[in-house]
Each structure stands twice: as structure tokens, then as C-alpha cells.
N, C-alpha and C positions, 0 to 999 in steps of 0.2 A: 513665136515669137517670144525670147524670155527676159526676162529684167535681172539686172545686178545691182545688188544691194551690200554695200559694204558697211558692218556693223563694228563699232569699237565697243568692246565691254573688257574694263581693267586693262586700257590702255592696247589691249590686241585686234590686229581686225579680222573680221571673220568673214568670209565671203558669202553670199548666199545668192542663190539663182531661182528666180523665183518665174511662176508663167504670167503672172500680173503684176503691175505696175505697184508698188509699195503704198500710193498713193490712192488707189483704185481699192476702197472697201465700202462696207453697207454701215458701219457707226463707230465712231471712235468716245473712248468714254474720256475727255476731257479734263472733266472736273475742273471745268473754268478756266483752263489754259487758251489762252490766245497769241496770236503772233500781234505783236505790236511794234508799231515803227516809231522813234524819237526822232525830230528834225531837231539836230544841236544847232543850227541856225535859226530858230522860231524865237520872236521876241518874246513869248511868253516865257522861255530861259533865259531870261536876264537877271542875275540878282540885284537884291537892293544895292548893294555893295561894288555894283557894277565898275564906278568910278574911282575907287579907294583900293589901292594896293594891298593895303592890311586884310581886305574881306577874304572871305573863305571862299572854295569853290563849292559848287552846287553838288550835293550825292545824287546821283541816277538812281543807284544799285546797292545792293548790301547783299552777302553772305557770308557765313563762316570763313575767316582770312581772307576775304576780299572786299574792294570797295571801288566802286567806279564815279568818278566824278567829272564834273565838268566845269569846266574855267573860262571865262569870257572875261576879258580885261581890257581897258583902253591904254591909254601911250604911258602911263604913269607905273614907276620900277616899286617895286617890294622894298619897303625901308626897314625889312627886317630879315634874318637871318631865319631858316627852317630847318628842323631836324626830326625825321621821322622815326621814331625807336618802336614802333610797332609794323610797320611794312617798309617793304621795298617797294619803288615807286615806277610805274613803266610812263613815260612821259609822250605823248601821242600829239603834234602838232596840226591839227584839220586845218587853220586856216591865217595867214599872216605870220609872224614870225617871233621866236622866243630866244633871246639870251638867257644864258645860264650861267650863275657862277654857284661852282662847288668847290669844295675842299680839294676834290680830284684835279680839278681846269676847270677853264671856261670851255661853252660849245654855242652855237645858234643854231636851233632848231627852224626848219623852213618848212611850210606846210608838205604833208608826205612825210616825215620824218620822226622817228623815235629814238629816244634813250632811255636807261635805267639808273636811276638813284637809287644806291644800295641803303639799305637799313644803316639809320644813322648817320649819314652822310651831310653836312650841314651845306644848305643849298637857298638861293634867291632869283627872284627872276626880273628880267627889264624885258620892256618891248624891243624887238627887234629891228630891223630896219624895214618897216611896210606901213603901208597910207591906209591899212585895213585893220578892224578888230584883230585880237590875237583870242583864236577860240583850241581851246587845248581840251583831251581827255585824257586824265588820270588815273592809272588801274594800279590798286595799293594791293599788293598780295602780302599776305599773311607767314606765307610759307617761302623758300627760299627760291629764286627764279635760275634755274638752268638754261642757259644759250644751247639749242638745240641745232642750230643752224650753222656753219661756220663761214666765215668770209662776205657775209651778205652785207 
């Protein structure tokens, strides 16, 4: 039996045929690396400003040019406009629904949907039509996002 491993290096895929599974190893020098699960529904991840629309999301991860934030909000609408001049924002609705007003128009995201707010575009959110809390993951990307799948 052989195993196929697809390795991506500098954006190119390389296919390797191996006689053993890539996870069958004697030793991995992980230098402290580990797999970590984050439950975005956890009560421990409810920010102090949960019931305030002007509150900021919780940052989960940061890297050069990338920030991952978790936003949990109640039914209160943002009373102000926000314009992010540093990042394009990829907004992913995990639970509930969120209505967004932007300079480019309005839309309502349902759980499982996402959209991009381009850098520098004014926006604000309001609760959608749902009885649950609204849980949103916000990926803030410093470089320009390019859509690679058409028609989805």
C-alpha cells in the first residue's frame, strides 16, 4: 500500500508517493506546537462588553497582516460607524444573523454566510431577525484579498 501526500510550497502543489503514512513517525520535534480547539460558543469567551454595541470584539489570533476576532453581541445595534483603514474584513456569521449597513449597500448575513468589507469602507452592524445571540468571526487581512472562486 502507498500513501499520497500533497505538499503546498510557495503556492504550488507537489505530490509525493510514500510507502508509509505521513503521520507514522518515530519523533516530531514540535518545539511546543500543539493542536488547539477553540469553542467560539464557550461562556468563557463572552466579553465584558457583551451587552454594549460599542464594545470591541475579542482578538483570538494575530500575525503579520492578519487578525482573527470573535464578536458576540446581543440585540443592540451599533450606534456608530466604523471604517477600518488597516484591514480588509472578512465577516463570517457563525450563529444568528447580522444586518450590515455599508457605504456600498446593505445586506443581512445568516449563519454560514460571509462577505468582505473592503478596506476604508464605512460600516455598522445591527442584529438580524433571530432569537439567539449573534456570533461572528472577523478575519482582518492587511493585504488585498483576491477572490479565487467565481460564482459561489
